C-alpha positions as CSV (number, residue, x, y, z in Angstrom):
1,M,-29.5,-21.3,61.6
2,D,-29.2,-21.5,57.6
3,N,-27.9,-18.8,55.3
4,L,-32.0,-18.4,53.9
5,E,-32.9,-18.1,58.0
6,R,-30.5,-15.7,58.9
7,L,-31.0,-13.2,55.5
8,A,-34.9,-13.6,56.7
9,V,-34.0,-12.3,60.1
10,K,-31.4,-9.2,59.0
11,R,-34.3,-8.7,56.7
12,D,-37.2,-8.4,59.2
13,A,-34.9,-5.7,61.3
14,A,-34.2,-3.9,58.7
15,L,-37.7,-3.4,57.1
16,M,-38.1,-3.0,61.4
17,A,-35.6,0.4,61.7
18,Y,-37.0,1.9,58.5
19,T,-40.5,1.5,59.6
20,A,-39.2,3.1,63.2
21,V,-38.0,6.1,60.9
22,I,-41.3,6.5,59.8
23,K,-42.9,6.2,62.8
24,A,-40.1,8.9,64.7
25,N,-40.7,11.2,61.6
26,R,-44.4,11.4,62.4
27,L,-44.2,11.9,66.1
28,T,-41.9,14.7,65.6
29,G,-43.4,16.2,62.7
30,H,-39.8,16.6,60.9
31,I,-38.9,14.9,57.8
32,D,-35.6,13.3,58.7
33,M,-35.2,12.7,54.5
34,G,-31.5,11.4,55.1
35,A,-32.5,8.5,57.8
36,L,-35.5,8.2,55.9
37,V,-33.3,7.2,52.5
38,S,-30.9,5.0,54.9
39,A,-33.2,3.0,56.3
40,S,-35.2,3.1,53.0
41,N,-31.8,1.3,51.2
42,A,-30.6,-0.7,53.9
43,S,-34.5,-2.6,54.2
44,T,-34.5,-2.5,50.4
45,S,-31.1,-4.3,50.2
46,A,-32.1,-6.9,53.0
47,H,-34.8,-8.0,51.2
48,M,-32.7,-8.4,47.5
49,A,-30.5,-10.2,49.3
50,W,-33.0,-12.9,51.0
51,S,-35.0,-12.7,48.3
52,N,-32.1,-13.5,45.7
53,A,-31.0,-16.5,48.1
54,Y,-34.7,-17.7,48.0
55,D,-35.0,-17.8,44.3
56,L,-31.7,-19.9,44.6
57,E,-32.4,-22.2,46.9
58,L,-35.9,-23.0,45.7
59,G,-34.8,-23.3,42.1
60,S,-32.0,-25.6,43.3
61,R,-35.0,-28.0,44.3
62,Y,-36.3,-28.4,40.9
63,D,-35.4,-30.4,38.3
64,L,-35.8,-28.7,35.4
65,E,-35.5,-31.2,32.9
66,E,-38.6,-33.2,34.1
67,C,-42.6,-31.5,34.3
68,S,-46.0,-33.0,35.5
69,A,-48.3,-34.9,33.1
70,C,-51.0,-33.1,35.1
71,C,-50.5,-29.9,34.8
72,G,-47.2,-29.3,33.7
73,A,-45.4,-27.6,36.5
74,G,-41.3,-28.5,37.5
75,I,-41.3,-31.6,39.4
76,L,-39.1,-31.4,43.2
77,E,-36.4,-33.6,43.2
78,E,-38.2,-35.7,45.7
79,G,-40.7,-36.4,42.1
80,I,-43.2,-34.4,43.4
81,C,-45.7,-32.0,41.7
82,A,-44.5,-28.1,42.7
83,E,-47.7,-27.4,42.1
84,C,-50.4,-30.2,43.7
85,F,-47.6,-31.5,46.1
86,E,-48.8,-35.0,45.2
87,H,-46.5,-37.6,43.1
88,C,-48.3,-37.1,39.7
89,D,-46.1,-38.9,36.2
90,I,-43.9,-37.2,34.9
91,H,-44.9,-35.2,31.5
92,N,-43.2,-37.1,28.4
93,D,-42.4,-36.0,25.1
94,D,-42.6,-39.4,23.4
95,D,-46.7,-39.0,24.8
């Protein structure tokens, strides 16, 4: 399991724990603010860790020097347009 998948599992588990606290609060009619805030912070932290890793993973797949001639989107390492996922011509500033 790669880092992104591991962080996604952690993010999902934290969200499920947060949801469980909310359900418990509804069932008991008592709002445990300490548990709610703690679960919320853990869920937010796990989501941010996953989001940052996702952005790094996605960003590393783009060549920022080139863009597609068809729509101006970035070009993936494989030479594929990030918008239409086709092999598009590369925009040339000399044109």
